[in-house]
N, C-alpha and C positions, 0 to 999 in steps of 0.2 A: 504493500500500500504506500509506504513512504517513497519507494522508487517511482511509483505512478505519479505521485504529487511532484516529485523532483522533475520528472519529465514534462509535466504540464507547466511547471515553472520555466522550463527550458524553452518550450515552444513559444512562438509569436507569429503574428500574421506577416509572413515574409514578403517584403516589398521588392527585394532584389535577389534574383536567383543566379546561380552560376550556370550559364547556358552550356558549359563544356561537360557538365556532369549529368548523366542520365541514370534514372532508377533502373535496377535490374528487373528482369521479368518476374522474379519472385517477389520483389518489393511491390511492384504494381499489382500483382495478383493478390497479395495480402490486403492491400487497400480495397480492392474491389470485392474481395470476399467479406471484409469487414462491413462494407456498405450493404451487401446482400444479407448479412446476418443481423442487421439492425432490426429492432422491433418496430412494427407498424400496427396501427389500429386494425383489429380484426384480421391481421396477417395479409392484407390485400396487396401491399406493395404497389400502390397506384402511381409509380414513377419508374423511370429508367435512366441509366447512366450512359452517356455518350463520351467515349474517350477520344480526344482529338490529338492525333500525332502528326498529321501532315502539316508541313511548314507553311504551304500556301494558304491552307484553310486558317491556320492560326494567325497569320498576318491579317487576314480579313476580319477575324474575330477581334483582334487587337484594335482595329479601327472602330469597331462597334462597342468597344469597352473603354472609350475615352483615352485610347493610346496607352493603357497601362502595360508596362513592360513584362509583368509576370506572365502574360498570355503567350508571349513568344519565347521568353527566356527560361521558363520552368521546364522540367523534364516532360511533364504531361499536363494536359488540361482535361478536367472531368466536369462535364455539364450534367446537372440534374434536371430532368424534364418530367413533367407530370402529364397525365392523361388530359387531353383537351375536354373530353366529355366522358366521364366515368358512367358506365351503364350496367344493367343487369348482366350483360354478356361478360363483363370483367369478373363479376362475382361467380358466374358459372364456370369460367375458365379456372379460377382459383379453386373452387370446390372440386373440379375434375382432378386437379393436381393433388389436393388433399386426399381424395379417394384413392389415387394411385400410390401415393407415398405411405399413407397410413393403413391402407388395406381396409378402408371403411366403405360400406355400401352407400350408394347415393341416397337411398331411401332414408338411411339413418341421418343424413345431413339435411333433410328437407326443412326442418324447423330452423336450422342455422341459415339456410339459404333465404328463407322468408325474412329473417332478421337482417341479413346483409342487404338484400334487395330493398327492403323497406327503408333501411337507413340511407341507401343511395338515392332512392326515388323521392324521399321526403325533402331532399335538398335541391336548391336551384343549381343550374349548371355552374354558376359562379361560385356558389358555396362548396360544391364538390371539388372544384379546382383548388379553392383555398384550403380545404381539408387535405387534399392530396399533397399540397405544398408543405403543409405542416409535417406530414409523414416524411417527406424528402429531407426536411431539416433535421429530423431525428437521425436519419441515416448520415447526414453530413456531420452531425456532432460525434457520432461513433467514428467516422473516418478521421476527424481531427484528433480524437483521443488516441486512436491506434497509430496514427502518424507520429504523435508525440512519443508514445511508448517505444516505437521502432526507430526513433531518431530520424524521421523523415520530415523535412520542412514542408509547410503547407500554408496556403493563404485562401480563406473563404472569400468569395467575391460576389456582391450583388450589383456592383456598379457597371452595368452594361445594358445595352439596348436589346431587350428580350425579343422584340419583333425582328430585329436585324439578325440576331443569333438564329432564330427559327428559320429565317430565309436562307442564311448561309449554310446551315446544317440540314436543310430540307426537312425540318421537324413537322411543320404544319400538315403537309400531305401525309405524314406518317401517323398523325393523330396525337402528337406530343407538343408541349409548350415549355420552353426553358424557364427556370425559376431562380437558379443559383448555380454557381460553379466553384470548384476548388482547383487551384494550381498546386502541383506537388513537385518536389525536387530537392535541391541542396542550396542552402543559403550562400550568398556571395560574401566573402570576407569583408567587403566594403559596405555591406548593408548596415547602416548606422543604427537601425531600429533594434537589432539583436542585442545591443548593449544597454538599452534603456530599461530601467526597472519597471515592472508591471504596476499599473495603477488599478487597484481593485478596492472595493469596500472592505472594511474590517469585518471579519466573520460575524461578530456580534451585531453588526448593523445589517448584515445581509440575511441572517437567519433568525427567525423567531420560533421558539418552541411553544406550542399551544397545548 
């Protein structure tokens, strides 16, 4: 536990990456597995990760991200995108997978399906997308924690034109909408932000015991 806290103190939102250093295939797989293992409400995972490696695409994305250098200098860019319109079909696909993995008959999942579909259809399309985005952020939090533990630098980023990202990555026609991204790699020795002390509330002010 103490080591985990030490690593969380070590991490920071990296502003300048060393573009000469790339993550290994194992490191990238660890990050993606962590994202996939993150908890989500009802287990639906209403989002998908798009890993951007191509330099030409990343240069386009950088222009849509207010020219932030992390987009081109980090080892990898991972874009979290949510379902544009979550439907009962998504619930059915999930339950099909549950049936296969856990060996549960579909009849036994009927009540659970009713709950899932009811929860989805009771929301507006905008509310469904907002809910899906919150699930993506849970996964992002897990990714940032695992990166810290594995001594991989990362920077979560919301500062980009989501519409432009969707167009560049062809997300809209695939039924996805970008919400947040994380750049991962190795900090540059010249990144001044790594030397700044963290500014956080005192734990006594941050936590109340009820």
